[in-house]
N, C-alpha and C positions, 0 to 999 in steps of 0.2 A: 449487511452483505449485499442487500439489493442495490444500495449506492455504489459500492465498489464494483460489483459484477456488470452493472450498467454501463460503467466506465469503459469496459471492453467493447461494448457495442457502439458507444459514442466515438471511441478512438478510431475504430475501423471505418466507421461513417466519415470523420471528419479529415483523416489524414490524407486521402487522395487529393485534397483541395489545398493543402498547406505544408510547409516544411515543419518537420516534427519538433525541433528545439525552439523554433520561433513561436510555434503553437503553444508550447509548454510555458516559456518565458511570458507570453502575452496573458495566458491563463492565471498564472501565479501573481503577476503584476496587478491585474484586474481585482482578484480575490483579496489581495492585501490592501488595495486602495478602498475596497468596500468596508473592510474591518475598520480602517483608519477613520473612514467618515461615520460609521456607526458610532465609535468611540467618541468622536466629537459631538455628535447629536444627542447622545445620551449621558448626562452629567454623572450618573452613578457608575458607570463604566470607567470614567477616567481615573478613578481611585485605584483601579486594578493594575493600571500601569506602574504606579509607585511600588506594587509588590514584587515587580521582576527584579528591581535594584541590580545586583550584580550578576544576575543570571542571564543578561542580553548575549554575551559570547557563547555561552552553552546553547541557548535556545538557536542562535544563528547557525551553530555547527549542526546540531541535530536537524534542523529545517533543511540545510543544504544537503544533508545526507539522505533524509526520508523523502523530501520533495524533489530536489534537484537531481542529485546523483542517481538514485534509485529509478526514477521515471525516465531520465535521460538515457541511462543505460538500456532501460526496457525498450524504449522507442528505437534506439539504434539497433539493438539486437534483432528486433522484429523486421528490420529491412533485409535480412538474409536468413533469418530461421523462422519456422512456424510458430504460430502463437501457442500451440500445444507444447512444444519444447520449452518455451518460455515459462508456461505454467508449471511444468515439471520441475524446473530448475527452481522456481520460486517456491514450490512445496517444500524445498531443503530448509527455507528460512526458519519456520518454526521450530524445527529440531535444532538446527545450530544455535538458535537463540536460546533455547531451553538449556542446551549444554552449557553455554558459556555463562549464562546468568546463574546456573547452578554452581559452577566452579568459581567464579569471580565475584557474584554479588550475593552469594549465599542463599539464593532462592531455593527453597526445599521443594523437591519434585518427587512424588511418590511413584511406586511401580505402576499403579493404575494410570497415573497421568502419562508415564512413558509409553505405556500400551496405547493410551489416546493418541500421541504424538505418531507412533508407528501406523496406526490405523488411519489416521488422517492422510499421511503421505500414500499409503497403499490406495485409499480412495481416490486420490488425485491421479495416480497412475491408471487406475481403471477408468477414469473420465476421459483422460486425454490420450491414453495409449502411449506406447513406446515405439518409436522407429529408429532402428539401428542406424540409419544413415544420418539422423538428426544429432547423433553423438560425435560426429566427426568434428575434429578441431578446426574452428573457423573463427574470424573476427566476431562474427554474430554470437557464436556460443561464449566466446570470452566477454563480450558486453553483457550477456545474459548472467553469466557467473559474478561479474562486478557489480551489477545491479542487486543481485540477491545478497551480496555482501554488505552493499550499502545500507539497505533497509535494516539488516540485522544490527550494524553498527550504529545506525541512527536510533533505532529502538533501544538498544542497551545503553547508548549514551544519554538519551532522554530520560529513561528510567533511573539512571544513576544520578544525574545533576540537576534535572528539571522537574521533579515531582512537586505536585500541590501548588502549581502555578496557574493562576486564572486562565481560562480556556481562551478567551478572546485575544488578550495581548499575546499570549503564547502562539496561537495559531497564526496571528498577524505576522510576528517576527520570523516564524519559521517560513511562511509564504514568501515574505520579502527576500530571505536569504535564498529560498529556492529560485526565485526570479532572477536574482543577481548570478547565481550559478548558471542558469540556463542561458543567459544573455552573453556570458562570458564564453560559453561553448559555441555559439552561434558563428562566429567568424572562422574559427578553424574547422569546423565540422560540416557546414552547410551553406548553401546560397539560398537566402530566404526567398519565398516565393508564396503566393496566396491567390486563389480563385474564389472570390466571393459567391457563395451559394446559400440557399435556405438550409441545406443539410449541414453545412459547415457553421452556420449561425446556431442552430440547435445543438449540435455537438458541442461547440465552444461554450455555449450558456450552461449545459447540463454539467460538463466537467468543471466549469468554474463555480457554480452555485451549489450544485448537489454534491459534488465529490470534493473540491478543494476546501469548501466552506463547511459543508455538511458531514461528509464521511471522515474528513480529517478531524473534525472537532470531537467526533464520536470516538476515532482511535486514540485521540490525546487523552480524552476522558477515561478509556479504558486503562491507559498506561498509568494515569494519575491514581486510579483506584484499584489496581491490580498488579499482577506480575507481567513482566515483559513476555515470558513464554505464552501465558494465557491469552494476552492481547492479540499478539501476532498469529496465534493458532487460528484464528478466525479466517485467515487467508486460505485455509483448506477448502472452505466452501465456496470461494470465488469461481473456480473453473465449473464446477457444477452448476451453479446459479447462472453463470454466464451462458453454458451450454443450453440450460432450460429456457433462458430468454431469448436466445438466439432460435431456438425451435418455435416459440410463441410469436416473436416479432418478426423474424426474418426467414421463417419457414425452412430453417436448417434441420438437418437430421440429427435426432437425439436418440441414440442406440439404448437397448436395454441394459447393456453392460456399463454405459454411462450413468444410468439411474442407479443402478447397484453401487457403482463406485461413490455416487453422491451420498447415498445413505450409509456407506461405511464412514465416509468423511464426517458425516453428522454424528455418528457413534463416537468416532474418535474425538471430535470436539467437545461432546458431552462429558466423556471421560476426563478429558483434560480440565474442564471446568467444574466438575462434579466436587462438591464439598464432602470431605471425609465424615463419615458416620461416627458421632460421638460415642466413646466408650462408656458404658455404666460404671460408676464409682464402686470400687471394691469395698 
């Protein structure tokens, strides 16, 4: 969660100096090329590519949704709505994922886990707050909702078709698909520009190596070894950790209510991931 939450700080630092979609496309392209180079340099990793087989199209679709569509929608949304509203809408993703995976994929979700999902969402609301004017129907709100739907769809798609795929080639294909998706959006949605600064360089480096290579690999690992709902429920902690990092690094205000909300979200995540107590044999 530290890696994901740090992305909020890095994005806010870098976006004033570069167009959003070009920033994303460049980030995904570089991360994909790094993984290709690592695969070529380490012979033992080359065999992992053969295990992908017919899953290439499935990995590309999930990558376009999770990397390209989800983040592109989020970046476009934040041009007109506040980050707090974006976090609030994003908090709907774990509940929606759990509901769909329970209905369509047969993933069993206990009453305690449903309570955890509910507490996780309540905790996010306490952290970011709710401003009624933010709920006004605007293009930014539409992009935020579309972004949330895309990460739910990508998570469920990966969990259904791409489980037990080696992490390196899996992440590489998905990052490449995300890069193609973003570059296709550049022409219709923005005029690329960049102002080179040291802030932009560290922001780009962090988002490329820590988030696209590090955090995404961890997320895919969780999807490979658990349920879709449990994996995406970790997003409940992102607003709280991001607010805490903003207080530590940027001298931003961190209210007592936000701290309480963060603790509620942590309790919710623990309930979602808690293993049921084994019943003694009769």
